[in-house]
MIKOL-616367 format. One line per field, with one value per residue (C-alpha): residue number from 0; residue in one letter; x, y, z. Coordinates in steps of 0.02 Angstrom, whole numbers, plus 32768, in hexadecimal, padded with zeros to 4 digits. Example, Ala and Ser with C-alpha at 12.3 -4.5 7.8 and 13.67 -1.06 7.14 Angstrom:
num = (0 / 1)
residuo = (A / S)
px = (8267 / 82AC)
py = (7F1F / 7FCB)
pz = (8186 / 8165)
This chain:
num = (0 / 1 / 2 / 3 / 4 / 5 / 6 / 7 / 8 / 9 / 10 / 11 / 12 / 13 / 14 / 15 / 16 / 17 / 18 / 19 / 20 / 21 / 22 / 23 / 24 / 25 / 26 / 27 / 28 / 29 / 30 / 31 / 32 / 33 / 34 / 35 / 36 / 37 / 38 / 39 / 40 / 41 / 42 / 43 / 44 / 45 / 46 / 47 / 48 / 49 / 50 / 51 / 52 / 53 / 54 / 55 / 56 / 57 / 58 / 59 / 60 / 61 / 62 / 63 / 64 / 65 / 66 / 67 / 68 / 69 / 70 / 71 / 72 / 73 / 74 / 75 / 76 / 77 / 78 / 79 / 80 / 81 / 82 / 83 / 84 / 85 / 86 / 87 / 88 / 89 / 90 / 91 / 92 / 93 / 94 / 95 / 96 / 97 / 98 / 99 / 100 / 101 / 102 / 103 / 104 / 105 / 106 / 107 / 108 / 109 / 110 / 111 / 112 / 113 / 114 / 115 / 116 / 117 / 118 / 119 / 120 / 121 / 122 / 123 / 124 / 125 / 126 / 127 / 128 / 129 / 130 / 131 / 132 / 133 / 134 / 135 / 136 / 137 / 138 / 139 / 140 / 141 / 142 / 143 / 144 / 145 / 146 / 147 / 148 / 149 / 150 / 151 / 152 / 153 / 154 / 155 / 156 / 157 / 158 / 159 / 160 / 161 / 162 / 163 / 164 / 165 / 166 / 167 / 168 / 169 / 170 / 171)
residuo = (M / N / W / T / R / Y / V / F / N / F / P / A / L / V / V / F / L / I / P / A / L / F / G / C / L / G / D / D / I / K / P / L / A / E / G / V / A / A / P / K / A / T / L / T / L / L / N / G / E / T / R / E / V / T / D / H / P / G / R / G / Q / V / V / T / F / M / S / S / W / C / P / C / S / N / D / S / I / P / M / F / K / K / A / F / K / L / H / G / E / N / Q / R / L / A / F / L / M / I / G / I / Q / D / S / R / D / K / F / A / E / T / V / G / K / W / D / I / P / F / P / A / G / F / D / A / G / N / K / I / A / R / T / Y / G / V / K / Q / P / P / T / T / V / F / I / D / K / D / G / K / V / K / K / F / F / Y / G / N / I / K / D / V / E / E / D / F / Y / K / W / L / E / G / L / V)
px = (2068 / 1FD2 / 1F8F / 2020 / 1FDB / 1F3A / 1F93 / 1FFC / 1F62 / 1EFC / 1F4B / 1F25 / 1E70 / 1E60 / 1EAC / 1E2A / 1D92 / 1DA1 / 1D99 / 1D0C / 1CAA / 1CC2 / 1C9C / 1BEE / 1BCC / 1C08 / 1B84 / 1B1D / 1A81 / 19F1 / 1944 / 18B9 / 1864 / 17AD / 1743 / 17BB / 1787 / 17BB / 1843 / 181E / 187E / 186A / 1878 / 1886 / 1817 / 1848 / 17CD / 182A / 17AE / 17E3 / 1782 / 178E / 179E / 171F / 16AC / 160A / 15B8 / 1529 / 155C / 15D0 / 1669 / 16D6 / 1786 / 17F4 / 18AC / 18E9 / 1972 / 1970 / 19FD / 19AC / 1951 / 18E5 / 18B2 / 187A / 1822 / 17BF / 177F / 16E5 / 16A5 / 16BC / 165A / 15D3 / 15CC / 15C0 / 152F / 14D6 / 14FC / 1552 / 14E0 / 144F / 14C2 / 14B7 / 1577 / 1605 / 1690 / 173F / 17D6 / 1883 / 1918 / 19BA / 1A68 / 1A4F / 1A61 / 19CB / 19C5 / 19C1 / 193D / 18D2 / 18E3 / 18A5 / 1811 / 17E5 / 17FE / 1789 / 170E / 1709 / 165F / 168F / 1710 / 17C8 / 1861 / 191C / 197B / 1A1F / 1AA7 / 1A2F / 1A0B / 1957 / 1983 / 1A00 / 1980 / 1907 / 1988 / 198B / 1A2D / 1A02 / 1973 / 18EC / 18AE / 17F8 / 17BB / 1703 / 16C9 / 161E / 159F / 15F3 / 169E / 16EF / 174F / 16E0 / 1754 / 1803 / 1825 / 18C6 / 18C1 / 1855 / 17A3 / 176E / 17B5 / 1736 / 16A0 / 161A / 166B / 1680 / 15C4 / 15A3 / 161E / 15C6 / 151C / 1567 / 1589 / 14DE)
py = (3C8B / 3C4E / 3CFF / 3D23 / 3CA3 / 3D07 / 3DB0 / 3D72 / 3D26 / 3DC5 / 3E1C / 3D83 / 3D87 / 3E41 / 3E26 / 3DA0 / 3DF8 / 3EA9 / 3E74 / 3DFA / 3E80 / 3F05 / 3E85 / 3E68 / 3F1F / 3F51 / 3EE3 / 3F53 / 3EE9 / 3F5C / 3F1F / 3F49 / 3FEC / 3FE5 / 4017 / 3FDA / 3F50 / 3EA4 / 3E66 / 3DDB / 3D39 / 3C84 / 3C03 / 3B47 / 3AF7 / 3A62 / 39F8 / 3A26 / 3AA5 / 3B54 / 3BF0 / 3CA7 / 3CF0 / 3D78 / 3D15 / 3D38 / 3DD2 / 3E14 / 3DB9 / 3DEC / 3D82 / 3D4F / 3D1E / 3CDD / 3CBD / 3C37 / 3BBB / 3B12 / 3B3F / 3BE4 / 3BDA / 3C70 / 3C26 / 3B89 / 3BEB / 3C49 / 3BB3 / 3B8D / 3C3F / 3C33 / 3B8D / 3BDC / 3C76 / 3C04 / 3BA8 / 3C4F / 3CA4 / 3C2F / 3B98 / 3C08 / 3C5B / 3D0A / 3D13 / 3CB5 / 3C70 / 3C40 / 3C04 / 3C18 / 3BBF / 3C27 / 3C15 / 3B5A / 3AB8 / 3A84 / 39DB / 3A23 / 3AA6 / 3A1F / 39B5 / 3A48 / 3A69 / 39B0 / 39A8 / 3A3E / 3A02 / 3AAD / 3ABB / 3B3E / 3B44 / 3B43 / 3B50 / 3B5F / 3BFA / 3BB2 / 3C35 / 3CA9 / 3D08 / 3D2C / 3D5E / 3DDE / 3E1E / 3E38 / 3E87 / 3DF6 / 3DE9 / 3D5B / 3CF1 / 3CFD / 3D8D / 3DA2 / 3E0C / 3E3C / 3E67 / 3EB9 / 3E90 / 3F07 / 3EAF / 3F36 / 3F1B / 3F48 / 3F11 / 3ECE / 3E79 / 3E28 / 3DBE / 3D3C / 3D5E / 3D0C / 3DA6 / 3E16 / 3DA4 / 3E27 / 3E95 / 3DFC / 3DDD / 3E98 / 3E92 / 3DFF / 3E53 / 3EE8 / 3E78 / 3E29)
pz = (E46F / E40E / E3EB / E374 / E2FB / E2F3 / E2E0 / E24F / E1FA / E209 / E171 / E106 / E141 / E119 / E06B / E04D / E09A / E050 / DF9B / DFC3 / E01E / DF9A / DF14 / DF61 / DF80 / DED5 / DE82 / DE0F / DE19 / DE47 / DE7D / DE02 / DE2A / DE53 / DDBF / DD36 / DCBE / DCFB / DC7F / DC09 / DC31 / DC03 / DC8B / DC7C / DCFC / DD62 / DCF9 / DC5B / DC15 / DBF0 / DC20 / DC16 / DCC6 / DCA1 / DC34 / DC95 / DC49 / DCAE / DD50 / DDDB / DDF6 / DE89 / DE56 / DEE4 / DED1 / DF4E / DF75 / DFCB / E043 / E07E / E123 / E0FD / E054 / E0AC / E135 / E0B0 / E051 / E0BE / E0A7 / DFE8 / DFEA / E052 / DFE0 / DF49 / DF98 / DFB5 / DF0F / DE96 / DE8F / DE59 / DDD8 / DE29 / DE32 / DDDD / DE48 / DE13 / DE79 / DE2D / DE73 / DE78 / DEBF / DED3 / DE79 / DE0C / DE64 / DF16 / DEE2 / DE91 / DF2E / DF99 / DF22 / DF32 / DFEC / E006 / DF82 / DF2E / DED6 / DE59 / DDCD / DDFE / DD92 / DDA4 / DD6C / DD2A / DD37 / DD96 / DCF7 / DD1D / DDCF / DD8C / DD0F / DD9D / DE0F / DE8B / DEEB / DF62 / DFA0 / DFD6 / DF6A / DF34 / DEA6 / DE9F / DDEE / DDCE / DD46 / DCD0 / DCDF / DD4A / DDE8 / DE7B / DF08 / DF18 / DFBD / DFF9 / E094 / E0EF / E0BB / E160 / E1BB / E162 / E15E / E171 / E0E8 / E079 / E073 / E056 / DFC4 / DF7C / DF8A / DF2E / DE99 / DE8B)
């Protein structure tokens, strides 16, 4: 019978999945707590310039960690562009997009395809993501004028549109 092939392969599947599952769950990366100072980190932007992630004293910041392959990341981009038009062009808030868990080329291609109007850089080795407690994309960190984490949100920002704009207003 054909079912015996599946029964005999089941132990191999379990042997593979259990370590993989516990490896993910055992990750000690914790999201930044609200109210803590946002960590200092240097990012190389796609245009070759370097910049400190938190280098905007006196202004709130929106830092979003994304990947080209992530549907939720791509779904969120139009809202970030709209938010930048409302708050970034007039320098009320600083926006930064950081590519993680991706290739630099694919991330750069996505930034170009979407014509991202604010700075974007690639986090080689996901070091900044780990420093910020980001496990996977999309994750957005809202930083207040004093450089403290105001909100840490994982997921498609489009799913919380009304809250998103309230969070932005709370940074202005």
